[in-house]
SERO-4910 file (N, C-alpha, C, O; in steps of 0.05 Angstrom, whole numbers):
BEGIN
 pado doro    nc1    nc2    nc3   cac1   cac2   cac3    cc1    cc2    cc3    oc1    oc2    oc3
  Unk    A    336    -24   -467    327    -50   -469    304    -55   -453    303    -48   -430
  Unk    A    282    -69   -466    257    -74   -451    255   -105   -444    265   -122   -459
  Unk    A    244   -111   -421    241   -137   -412    215   -147   -416    195   -135   -408
  Unk    A    213   -172   -430    187   -184   -432    178   -200   -410    189   -222   -408
  Unk    A    161   -192   -393    154   -207   -367    142   -232   -373    132   -237   -395
  Unk    A    142   -249   -352    128   -277   -356     98   -271   -359     87   -255   -344
  Unk    A     86   -286   -377     55   -283   -379     40   -296   -356     15   -292   -352
  Unk    A     55   -310   -340     42   -324   -317     48   -310   -289     43   -321   -268
  Unk    A     58   -287   -291     63   -272   -266     43   -267   -246     49   -265   -223
  Unk    A     16   -265   -257     -7   -261   -240    -24   -286   -241    -49   -283   -241
  Unk    A    -13   -309   -243    -28   -336   -243    -37   -347   -215    -52   -367   -211
  Unk    A    -27   -331   -195    -33   -341   -166    -48   -317   -152    -34   -300   -141
  Unk    A    -72   -316   -151    -86   -296   -138    -82   -297   -108    -83   -276    -95
  Unk    A    -77   -318    -99    -71   -320    -67    -46   -308    -62    -38   -308    -38
  Unk    A    -31   -299    -81     -2   -287    -72     -6   -257    -67     13   -242    -63
  Unk    A    -31   -249    -66    -36   -220    -58    -55   -214    -36    -75   -229    -35
  Unk    A    -51   -196    -18    -68   -192      3    -75   -160      3    -59   -143     -4
  Unk    A    -99   -155     11   -109   -128     15    -93   -113     38    -91   -125     60
  Unk    A    -82    -89     34    -68    -75     54    -88    -62     71   -101    -43     62
  Unk    A    -90    -71     97   -108    -60    114   -138    -56    105   -149    -76     96
  Unk    A   -151    -32    107   -176    -30     99   -177    -14     71   -198     -3     62
  Unk    A   -153    -14     57   -152      3     30   -160    -16      9   -166    -39     14
  Unk    A   -159     -5    -14   -164    -20    -41   -139    -28    -50   -139    -39    -72
  Unk    A   -116    -24    -38    -87    -33    -51    -84    -64    -42    -88    -71    -18
  Unk    A    -78    -81    -63    -66   -107    -55    -35   -106    -62    -24    -96    -81
  Unk    A    -22   -120    -42      7   -123    -45     15   -153    -44      4   -170    -30
  Unk    A     34   -158    -59     43   -187    -57     53   -196    -29     66   -181    -14
  Unk    A     48   -221    -22     58   -232      4     86   -227      8     94   -221     30
  Unk    A    102   -230    -13    131   -224    -13    136   -202    -28    128   -202    -51
  Unk    A    149   -180    -19    156   -158    -30    189   -154    -28    203   -163    -10
  Unk    A    198   -141    -48    230   -139    -51    241   -113    -42    233    -91    -52
  Unk    A    260   -115    -21    272    -91    -12    297    -82    -31    315    -97    -38
  Unk    A    295    -57    -38    316    -45    -56    338    -32    -40    341     -8    -40
  Unk    A    354    -49    -26    375    -39     -8    401    -53     -9    420    -44    -23
  Unk    A    402    -76      6    431    -90      4    432   -102    -24    413   -113    -35
  Unk    A    455    -99    -33    461   -109    -61    449    -94    -85    447   -103   -107
  Unk    A    440    -69    -77    430    -50    -98    445    -24    -99    437     -6   -114
  Unk    A    467    -21    -83    480      5    -82    500      7   -105    503    -11   -121
  Unk    A    513     29   -104    534     36   -124    557     16   -120    572     11   -140
  Unk    A    562      4    -96    583    -14    -91    577    -41   -101    595    -57   -103
  Unk    A    552    -45   -108    547    -74   -116    544    -77   -146    544    -58   -161
  Unk    A    542   -101   -152    541   -111   -181    513   -102   -192    492   -114   -184
  Unk    A    512    -84   -210    487    -73   -225    472    -96   -236    448   -100   -231
  Unk    A    486   -112   -252    473   -134   -267    460   -152   -253    439   -163   -261
  Unk    A    471   -158   -228    458   -174   -208    433   -164   -198    413   -179   -195
  Unk    A    434   -138   -191    411   -123   -182    388   -123   -202    365   -128   -196
  Unk    A    397   -118   -226    377   -118   -245    363   -147   -251    339   -149   -255
  Unk    A    379   -166   -250    371   -194   -252    349   -201   -230    329   -214   -235
  Unk    A    355   -190   -206    339   -199   -185    311   -184   -189    290   -197   -186
  Unk    A    311   -157   -195    286   -143   -199    268   -156   -221    244   -158   -219
  Unk    A    280   -163   -241    266   -175   -265    257   -202   -258    235   -209   -266
  Unk    A    272   -218   -244    260   -244   -234    239   -242   -215    219   -257   -215
  Unk    A    241   -221   -196    221   -219   -178    194   -209   -192    172   -217   -182
  Unk    A    194   -194   -212    173   -186   -226    158   -207   -241    134   -209   -242
  Unk    A    176   -224   -253    166   -249   -267    151   -266   -248    133   -281   -257
  Unk    A    156   -267   -223    145   -283   -202    123   -271   -187    113   -282   -168
  Unk    A    113   -245   -198     91   -234   -188     96   -215   -167     78   -204   -154
  Unk    A    121   -210   -162    128   -189   -142    128   -161   -151    146   -151   -164
  Unk    A    105   -147   -145     99   -121   -158    108    -99   -138    105    -76   -146
  Unk    A    116   -104   -115    121    -83    -94    152    -81    -93    165   -101    -90
  Unk    A    164    -58    -95    194    -55    -92    196    -33    -76    185    -12    -82
  Unk    A    209    -37    -51    211    -17    -29    241     -8    -25    260    -23    -21
  Unk    A    242     20    -28    268     31    -29    264     54     -6    243     58      6
  Unk    A    289     69     -2    290     92     16    312    111      6    329    104    -10
  Unk    A    310    135     15    329    157      5    359    151     12    377    158     -2
  Unk    A    363    136     36    391    132     45    403    103     36    426     97     43
  Unk    A    387     87     22    395     59     14    418     63     -5    418     81    -21
  Unk    A    437     45     -3    460     47    -19    479     23    -11    470      0    -11
  Unk    A    504     28     -3    517     57     -4    527     62    -33    530     45    -50
  Unk    A    532     89    -35    527    111    -20    497    119    -19    483    109    -36
  Unk    A    488    135     -1    460    142      1    451    154    -26    463    172    -39
  Unk    A    426    142    -34    414    148    -61    417    131    -82    401    130   -101
  Unk    A    440    114    -81    448     97   -103    431     75   -109    431     65   -132
  Unk    A    416     67    -90    396     42    -93    372     55   -110    361     43   -129
  Unk    A    364     80   -102    344     90   -118    351     95   -146    334     92   -164
  Unk    A    376    104   -152    387    110   -178    387     84   -194    377     84   -217
  Unk    A    396     63   -183    399     37   -196    370     26   -203    364     16   -225
  Unk    A    351     29   -181    325     22   -190    313     37   -213    299     27   -230
  Unk    A    320     64   -213    310     80   -234    318     71   -262    302     71   -280
  Unk    A    347     62   -264    352     53   -288    336     31   -295    328     31   -318
  Unk    A    330     12   -281    311    -10   -288    285     -3   -294    272    -14   -312
  Unk    A    276     16   -280    247     25   -285    246     37   -316    229     30   -332
  Unk    A    267     55   -322    267     69   -346    275     50   -369    269     55   -392
  Unk    A    289     28   -363    297     11   -383    281    -16   -386    262    -17   -402
  Unk    A    288    -35   -371    274    -60   -373    245    -61   -370    230    -74   -384
  Unk    A    238    -43   -347    210    -44   -339    193    -18   -350    170    -13   -341
  Unk    A    205     -4   -370    191     18   -382    164      7   -395    164    -12   -410
  Unk    A    142     19   -388    117      9   -398    103     -6   -380     81    -14   -385
  Unk    A    117    -12   -356    102    -29   -334     98    -15   -310     90    -27   -290
  Unk    A    102     13   -310    100     29   -286     74     22   -270     75     15   -246
  Unk    A     51     24   -284     27     19   -270     20    -10   -259     -1    -15   -247
  Unk    A     38    -27   -265     37    -53   -253     52    -54   -227     49    -74   -213
  Unk    A     66    -34   -218     87    -36   -200     78    -16   -174     67      6   -178
  Unk    A     84    -25   -151     78     -6   -126    108      0   -116    123    -16   -103
  Unk    A    114     25   -124    142     36   -113    140     51    -88    125     71    -85
  Unk    A    156     44    -68    156     58    -42    183     71    -35    203     59    -41
  Unk    A    183     91    -24    209    104    -16    204    117     14    181    121     22
  Unk    A    223    123     29    223    134     55    240    158     58    256    165     41
  Unk    A    238    171     81    255    192     90    255    193    120    233    192    132
  Unk    A    275    196    134    276    200    162    303    194    175    306    195    199
  Unk    A    321    187    159    349    183    169    368    204    153    359    215    133
  Unk    A    392    208    162    409    229    153    416    222    124    426    201    117
  Unk    A    411    245    107    414    243     79    433    264     67    448    258     48
  Unk    A    433    290     79    454    307     71    458    325     95    442    326    113
  Unk    A    484    340     94    494    354    117    474    379    127    457    388    111
  Unk    A    477    387    150    461    408    161    435    401    174    427    377    175
  Unk    A    421    421    183    394    414    200    373    408    186    353    403    199
  Unk    A    371    406    158    348    400    141    351    373    126    336    367    108
  Unk    A    371    359    133    374    335    119    370    308    137    383    288    132
  Unk    A    353    308    155    350    287    173    324    291    190    313    313    192
  Unk    A    314    268    201    287    266    217    262    273    204    258    263    182
  Unk    A    244    289    215    217    289    207    205    317    200    180    321    198
  Unk    A    222    336    195    211    364    190    198    362    163    205    347    146
  Unk    A    177    380    160    164    383    132    185    390    108    182    382     85
  Unk    A    204    405    117    223    417     97    239    392     89    242    389     65
  Unk    A    248    376    107    264    352    100    248    333     81    256    326     58
  Unk    A    221    324     93    209    304     80    200    313     51    200    297     32
  Unk    A    194    337     47    184    346     19    210    347     -1    209    339    -24
  Unk    A    229    358     10    255    361     -6    263    332    -11    270    327    -34
  Unk    A    264    314      8    276    286      2    258    274    -20    268    260    -38
  Unk    A    232    278    -18    215    264    -38    220    274    -63    220    257    -82
  Unk    A    223    300    -68    231    311    -94    256    298   -105    257    290   -128
  Unk    A    277    298    -86    303    282    -94    300    253   -103    313    244   -121
  Unk    A    281    239    -88    277    210    -95    262    209   -121    269    192   -138
  Unk    A    243    224   -125    231    224   -151    249    227   -174    246    214   -194
  Unk    A    269    245   -168    290    248   -192    309    226   -194    320    222   -216
  Unk    A    314    213   -175    333    191   -176    320    166   -189    331    152   -205
  Unk    A    293    163   -181    275    139   -191    269    146   -219    265    127   -235
  Unk    A    267    171   -226    255    176   -254    228    175   -259    220    173   -282
  Unk    A    211    177   -237    183    173   -238    169    199   -230    181    216   -216
  Unk    A    143    202   -238    131    226   -231    118    223   -202    110    244   -191
  Unk    A    115    200   -190    103    197   -163    113    168   -154    122    150   -168
  Unk    A    110    168   -127    115    140   -113     88    131   -105     70    147   -101
  Unk    A     85    104   -103     59     94    -91     57     98    -60     35    106    -51
  Unk    A     77     94    -45     78     97    -18    102    115     -9    125    111    -18
  Unk    A     96    133      8    117    150     19    114    148     47     94    155     58
  Unk    A    138    137     62    139    137     89    154    156    102    174    167     93
  Unk    A    144    162    128    163    171    151    177    147    161    166    128    171
  Unk    A    205    149    157    220    124    163    224    121    191    230     99    200
  Unk    A    223    142    209    223    137    238    212    164    251    210    186    239
  Unk    A    204    159    276    192    180    291    211    200    296    233    192    302
  Unk    A    206    227    295    222    249    301    211    260    331    190    272    333
  Unk    A    229    256    351    217    261    379    215    293    381    200    303    398
  Unk    A    231    308    365    232    336    366    215    352    348    215    377    350
  Unk    A    200    339    331    184    349    312    153    344    318    146    321    320
  Unk    A    137    364    320    109    354    326     99    333    306    106    334    282
  Unk    A     84    314    316     73    293    298     56    305    275     57    295    253
  Unk    A     41    328    283     23    338    265     41    350    241     32    350    218
  Unk    A     62    358    247     80    369    223     88    347    206     86    350    181
  Unk    A     98    325    217    109    303    202     85    289    185     89    280    162
  Unk    A     62    288    196     41    273    183     27    293    163     14    286    143
  Unk    A     30    320    170     20    339    150     34    339    125     23    344    104
  Unk    A     65    332    127     80    330    104     71    307     90     68    309     65
  Unk    A     67    285    101     59    261     85     33    266     71     29    257     48
  Unk    A     15    281     84    -12    287     72     -9    303     48    -21    299     26
  Unk    A      9    323     53     16    343     31     27    326      7     20    332    -16
  Unk    A     45    307     12     56    295    -12     35    278    -25     39    274    -49
  Unk    A     14    267    -12     -4    256    -26    -23    273    -40    -30    268    -63
  Unk    A    -31    294    -28    -49    314    -43    -37    328    -63    -51    338    -81
  Unk    A     -8    329    -64      5    343    -88      6    322   -111     13    328   -133
  Unk    A      0    299   -105      1    278   -129     32    264   -132     39    249   -151
  Unk    A     50    272   -112     77    262   -113     78    232   -100     96    216   -104
  Unk    A     56    227    -83     54    199    -74     23    194    -72      6    212    -69
  Unk    A     20    168    -74    -10    157    -74    -19    151    -43    -42    156    -35
  Unk    A      1    140    -28     -8    133      0     13    141     18     36    144      9
  Unk    A      6    145     45     24    151     63     29    127     82     12    111     86
  Unk    A     54    125     93     61    102    109     81    111    129     95    131    125
  Unk    A     82     96    151    102    101    171    117     75    178    109     53    172
  Unk    A    142     81    193    158     57    197    173     61    224    185     82    229
  Unk    A    173     40    239    187     41    264    172     61    284    187     75    298
  Unk    A    148     64    286    132     79    305    124     62    325    120     38    321
  Unk    A    122     72    350    112     58    374     81     52    371     70     65    353
  Unk    A     68     37    386     42     34    386     28     62    392      9     69    379
  Unk    A     36     75    409     22    100    419     23    119    397      3    132    390
  Unk    A     48    122    384     53    142    361     35    133    338     21    149    325
  Unk    A     38    108    333     21     98    310     -8    105    311    -21    112    290
  Unk    A    -19    103    335    -49    110    339    -53    141    334    -73    149    322
  Unk    A    -33    157    345    -37    186    341    -33    193    314    -47    210    305
  Unk    A    -13    180    298     -6    185    270    -33    178    256    -43    195    241
  Unk    A    -42    157    259    -68    150    245    -90    165    247   -105    169    228
  Unk    A    -93    175    272   -116    195    276   -112    222    259   -130    233    247
  Unk    A    -86    232    261    -79    257    250    -83    254    220    -97    270    207
  Unk    A    -72    232    208    -74    228    178   -106    225    171   -116    236    151
  Unk    A   -120    211    186   -151    207    181   -164    234    179   -181    239    162
  Unk    A   -155    250    199   -169    275    202   -163    294    177   -179    310    168
  Unk    A   -138    290    167   -129    306    142   -140    295    118   -136    307     97
  Unk    A   -153    272    119   -164    259     94   -145    243     80   -150    238     56
  Unk    A   -122    233     93   -101    217     81    -98    193     96    -76    191    108
  Unk    A   -114    176    100   -112    150    120    -84    139    117    -73    139     95
  Unk    A    -74    129    137    -48    115    142    -50     89    126    -66     73    135
  Unk    A    -38     82    106    -39     59     91    -28     36    104    -40     15    104
  Unk    A     -3     38    116     16     16    122     36     24    142     44     47    142
  Unk    A     44      7    158     66      9    179     85    -11    172     78    -33    164
  Unk    A    111     -5    173    134    -22    169    152    -25    195    167     -7    202
  Unk    A    148    -46    207    163    -53    231    181    -74    227    180    -88    207
  Unk    A    199    -78    245    217   -102    244    200   -126    261    190   -122    283
  Unk    A    199   -150    246    184   -171    259    197   -198    247    202   -201    223
  Unk    A    202   -215    266    212   -241    258    212   -258    282    209   -248    304
  Unk    A    214   -284    279    215   -304    300    234   -297    323    227   -305    346
  Unk    A    255   -284    320    273   -275    339    266   -248    354    273   -243    377
  Unk    A    252   -231    337    244   -205    347    213   -202    345    202   -198    323
  Unk    A    198   -204    370    168   -205    368    160   -180    383    139   -181    395
  Unk    A    174   -159    383    165   -136    399    138   -125    390    123   -114    406
  Unk    A    132   -127    364    107   -112    355     83   -129    367     61   -118    366
  Unk    A     84   -154    380     64   -167    392     56   -154    417     37   -162    429
  Unk    A     69   -133    425     62   -124    450     46   -100    449     47    -84    467
  Unk    A     31    -96    428     14    -72    424      6    -63    396    -15    -55    388
  Unk    A     32    -66    381     27    -51    354      9    -67    336     -7    -56    321
  Unk    A     12    -94    339     -8   -111    321    -37   -104    324    -53   -102    306
  Unk    A    -42   -100    352    -71    -93    358    -78    -65    347   -100    -62    337
  Unk    A    -60    -44    348    -66    -20    338    -72    -22    306    -91    -10    295
  Unk    A    -55    -35    293    -58    -40    264    -85    -52    257    -98    -44    237
  Unk    A    -93    -72    273   -122    -82    270   -144    -63    274   -163    -62    259
  Unk    A   -141    -49    294   -161    -32    300   -163     -7    282   -184      4    277
  Unk    A   -137      3    272   -141     23    256   -141     17    224   -141     35    207
  Unk    A   -142    -11    220   -145    -17    191   -120     -9    178   -122     -3    154
  Unk    A    -96     -9    189    -70     -4    174    -56    -30    167    -52    -47    184
  Unk    A    -48    -33    144    -34    -57    134     -3    -58    148      9    -38    155
  Unk    A      6    -84    151     32    -88    162     50    -98    141     41   -114    124
  Unk    A     75    -90    140     95   -103    123    122   -106    139    136    -87    144
  Unk    A    127   -127    145    150   -136    164    179   -131    147    183   -142    126
  Unk    A    196   -116    159    224   -116    151    241   -133    166    234   -138    189
  Unk    A    263   -145    157    279   -162    171    263   -186    179    266   -193    203
  Unk    A    246   -200    163    231   -223    169    249   -248    171    241   -268    183
  Unk    A    272   -247    160    291   -267    164    316   -262    180    337   -274    178
  Unk    A    312   -239    199    332   -229    218    360   -225    201    382   -234    210
  Unk    A    359   -213    180    381   -207    164    397   -232    156    421   -230    153
  Unk    A    383   -255    151    396   -278    140    400   -299    164    406   -323    159
  Unk    A    396   -290    189    402   -308    210    379   -330    212    382   -350    225
  Unk    A    357   -324    198    336   -344    200    335   -358    170    315   -360    156
  Unk    A    361   -368    164    362   -382    139    386   -400    147    397   -397    169
  Unk    A    392   -419    128    416   -439    135    442   -424    124    462   -438    122
  Unk    A    444   -402    118    467   -389    105    492   -387    126    514   -388    116
  Unk    A    487   -385    152    508   -382    169    514   -408    186    527   -406    207
  Unk    A    504   -431    178    506   -453    191    534   -462    192    542   -473    213
  Unk    A    551   -457    172    580   -464    172    600   -444    175    623   -446    167
  Unk    A    589   -419    189    604   -397    192    594   -374    174    572   -374    164
  Unk    A    612   -354    169    601   -329    155    615   -334    125    639   -334    120
  Unk    A    595   -338    106    605   -340     78    614   -314     64    606   -292     72
  Unk    A    629   -316     46    637   -292     29    614   -280     14    600   -295      1
  Unk    A    610   -256     15    587   -245      1    561   -240     17    542   -226      9
  Unk    A    561   -253     41    539   -253     58    538   -223     73    558   -207     73
  Unk    A    514   -218     84    514   -191     96    533   -185    119    544   -163    122
  Unk    A    538   -206    135    555   -205    158    584   -201    147    602   -192    161
  Unk    A    589   -208    123    618   -206    110    624   -180    101    647   -174     97
  Unk    A    604   -160     98    609   -135     85    610   -114    107    594   -114    126
  Unk    A    630    -96    102    635    -75    122    612    -53    124    612    -38    144
  Unk    A    594    -52    104    571    -31    103    547    -42    112    526    -28    112
  Unk    A    547    -67    120    521    -81    128    515    -73    157    532    -65    173
  Unk    A    488    -77    163    479    -74    189    481   -100    208    479   -100    232
  Unk    A    484   -122    194    492   -146    207    522   -151    212    537   -156    194
  Unk    A    529   -149    239    555   -150    244    565   -178    251    549   -192    263
  Unk    A    588   -187    244    600   -212    251    594   -222    281    588   -245    286
  Unk    A    596   -201    299    592   -207    326    562   -218    334    558   -231    355
  Unk    A    544   -212    315    516   -219    318    512   -248    308    490   -259    314
  Unk    A    529   -259    295    525   -289    284    536   -305    310    558   -315    308
  Unk    A    523   -309    332    529   -321    353    526   -351    353    511   -361    336
  Unk    A    539   -367    370    535   -395    370    505   -400    380    493   -419    370
  Unk    A    494   -385    397    468   -387    409    448   -382    384    429   -398    380
  Unk    A    452   -360    367    434   -357    348    435   -380    325    415   -388    313
  Unk    A    460   -388    321    461   -412    301    448   -436    312    434   -450    297
  Unk    A    450   -442    338    439   -466    350    409   -464    349    395   -483    344
  Unk    A    397   -438    355    368   -432    352    359   -436    325    338   -446    321
  Unk    A    373   -428    305    368   -430    275    368   -462    266    349   -473    253
  Unk    A    389   -475    275    388   -505    269    366   -519    279    355   -536    264
  Unk    A    356   -513    304    332   -523    315    306   -517    299    288   -534    297
  Unk    A    305   -492    288    282   -483    275    284   -494    247    263   -499    234
  Unk    A    307   -500    236    311   -513    212    298   -541    212    286   -549    192
  Unk    A    301   -557    233    291   -582    233    261   -582    235    249   -601    225
  Unk    A    248   -562    247    219   -561    247    212   -553    217    192   -562    207
  Unk    A    226   -537    205    218   -530    177    220   -555    159    204   -558    141
  Unk    A    239   -571    163    244   -594    146    221   -614    149    213   -627    130
  Unk    A    212   -616    171    189   -633    178    162   -621    163    143   -635    157
  Unk    A    162   -595    159    140   -583    146    144   -582    116    127   -573    101
  Unk    A    169   -592    105    173   -593     77    181   -566     66    177   -559     43
  Unk    A    192   -551     83    202   -524     75    228   -518     83    239   -532    100
  Unk    A    241   -497     72    268   -487     81    264   -472    108    241   -468    116
  Unk    A    283   -464    120    280   -449    145    268   -420    138    250   -410    150
  Unk    A    282   -408    115    272   -383    109    242   -384    100    228   -364    105
  Unk    A    232   -404     87    206   -406     81    188   -408    105    166   -395    106
  Unk    A    194   -421    123    179   -425    149    178   -398    164    158   -388    175
  Unk    A    203   -386    164    203   -360    180    183   -340    164    167   -327    178
  Unk    A    185   -338    141    167   -318    127    137   -328    129    120   -310    132
  Unk    A    129   -351    128    101   -360    136     95   -354    163     71   -348    168
  Unk    A    114   -356    183    109   -349    211     99   -321    215     80   -316    230
  Unk    A    113   -302    199    106   -275    203     78   -270    190     62   -255    202
  Unk    A     72   -283    166     47   -278    152     22   -292    165      0   -290    156
  Unk    A     28   -307    188      6   -322    201    -12   -299    214    -35   -304    220
  Unk    A      0   -277    219    -13   -254    233    -32   -241    210    -24   -234    188
  Unk    A    -60   -239    219    -78   -227    197    -72   -196    193    -80   -186    172
  Unk    A    -60   -183    210    -52   -157    206    -30   -152    185    -27   -130    174
  Unk    A    -13   -174    181     10   -171    162      0   -176    133    -12   -196    127
  Unk    A      6   -155    116      0   -156     89     23   -167     73     18   -180     52
  Unk    A     48   -165     80     71   -173     65     94   -175     83     93   -167    106
  Unk    A    117   -188     71    140   -190     82    161   -177     64    161   -181     40
  Unk    A    178   -163     75    198   -148     58    226   -163     58    241   -162     77
  Unk    A    232   -175     35    256   -191     36    279   -176     25    274   -160      7
  Unk    A    304   -180     33    328   -172     20    337   -200      6    330   -223     12
  Unk    A    355   -193    -15    365   -217    -31    391   -213    -42    398   -189    -45
  Unk    A    407   -232    -48    432   -225    -62    433   -244    -88    454   -245   -101
  Unk    A    411   -257    -93    411   -274   -118    382   -276   -124    364   -273   -107
  Unk    A    378   -282   -151    348   -289   -161    340   -314   -149    316   -317   -145
  Unk    A    358   -334   -143    351   -359   -132    340   -355   -105    321   -369    -98
  Unk    A    350   -335    -89    340   -333    -64    309   -322    -64    293   -329    -47
  Unk    A    303   -306    -84    276   -294    -88    259   -316    -95    237   -318    -85
  Unk    A    268   -336   -112    251   -359   -121    243   -378    -97    221   -388    -95
  Unk    A    263   -381    -79    261   -396    -53    242   -382    -35    225   -397    -25
  Unk    A    240   -357    -29    224   -343    -15    196   -340    -26    178   -337     -9
  Unk    A    189   -340    -52    163   -340    -62    150   -365    -56    127   -367    -50
  Unk    A    167   -388    -59    156   -414    -54    142   -419    -28    130   -440    -23
  Unk    A    144   -398     -9    130   -399     17    102   -406     13     90   -417     32
  Unk    A     90   -400    -10     61   -403    -13     52   -435    -12     29   -443     -8
  Unk    A     75   -450    -15     66   -478    -13     57   -491     16     44   -512     17
  Unk    A     65   -477     36     56   -482     60     56   -458     80     76   -450     91
  Unk    A     32   -447     85     28   -421     99     15   -424    127     12   -405    141
  Unk    A      9   -448    132     -9   -455    155      7   -469    178     26   -485    173
  Unk    A      0   -463    203     13   -474    226     -8   -489    242    -32   -481    242
  Unk    A     -1   -512    257    -20   -517    276     -6   -509    305     14   -496    306
  Unk    A    -19   -518    325    -11   -508    355     14   -522    361     31   -510    373
  Unk    A     16   -547    353     41   -561    361     67   -550    345     90   -552    354
  Unk    A     60   -539    321     87   -529    308     95   -504    317    119   -498    319
  Unk    A     75   -486    324     80   -459    338     92   -464    366    111   -450    372
  Unk    A     84   -481    381     97   -488    405    127   -498    402    145   -491    418
  Unk    A    130   -514    382    157   -523    377    177   -501    371    201   -501    378
  Unk    A    165   -482    355    179   -459    347    187   -441    371    210   -431    373
  Unk    A    167   -437    389    175   -424    413    196   -437    429    214   -424    438
  Unk    A    194   -463    433    213   -480    446    241   -479    432    262   -480    445
  Unk    A    240   -478    408    268   -479    394    283   -452    399    308   -450    400
  Unk    A    265   -431    401    280   -405    406    288   -400    437    307   -385    443
  Unk    A    271   -414    456    279   -414    483    304   -433    487    319   -430    506
  Unk    A    307   -455    469    327   -472    474    322   -492    498    340   -509    503
***
């Protein structure tokens, strides 16, 4: 089955930003192929989300070897969609995957060795059914493997044609600076860094944003909505089908605290005054940083993707609004 995409999907040029100093443009909103894309999930819903995202101009789809559950199943499901509905549109898409967390038993299925990263990429290409990925990430820093080896593996992936760009995720400012220098010396500049960043978690403001700016590395924030806590979804408790309701989710019920809900409610009032939903304001807040190229959203329905893309309607903040947001979090 082939999907006929919307002819208006590229009608908003302001929906795309250049990634660091590279020539690659990414949509402001990118789609994470993780939650609701595994073997345990409804494939038809996953398919509908990817196709709706593409119709809205979301060209960047972000996966990882371990995403599911079970591990590998999110890539397999994405591969079905790429070979089916989106066959013929590969060159319009930026497909990313990662390796760095436990994928198979034994000493070669985890962390950041050259053996693991290259083997994992070959497996990911098979599951996705593509000849190359656009971005290949080291998913986390391996403290026991020389950074030169991990970055050398990423550079090899690019030089072999199995990836077009190299990226890193969850690296400290110091390791990001070192990794960037190594990759630059290898002739494979670091394209992108994927950190956690949202109104509740601002740790990257303590140095990483400066490194991204000075090194010309693009930023793409994961968990920009704090796994749903920066939406109105938990205002009345934990709904069925939400992340906190699933046993395999990283958001646990204990994290949905009264304090977090109170903070989210206060933030929601600010968003309402801006003519936005809380989710839209939270995404715009991340994207106010010039170093950020995109936000990486998770979704459980096509309607959520539509809501998040509507962030374009109001992307600016004045000092009073930023101060009110800070005060809402402090309580």
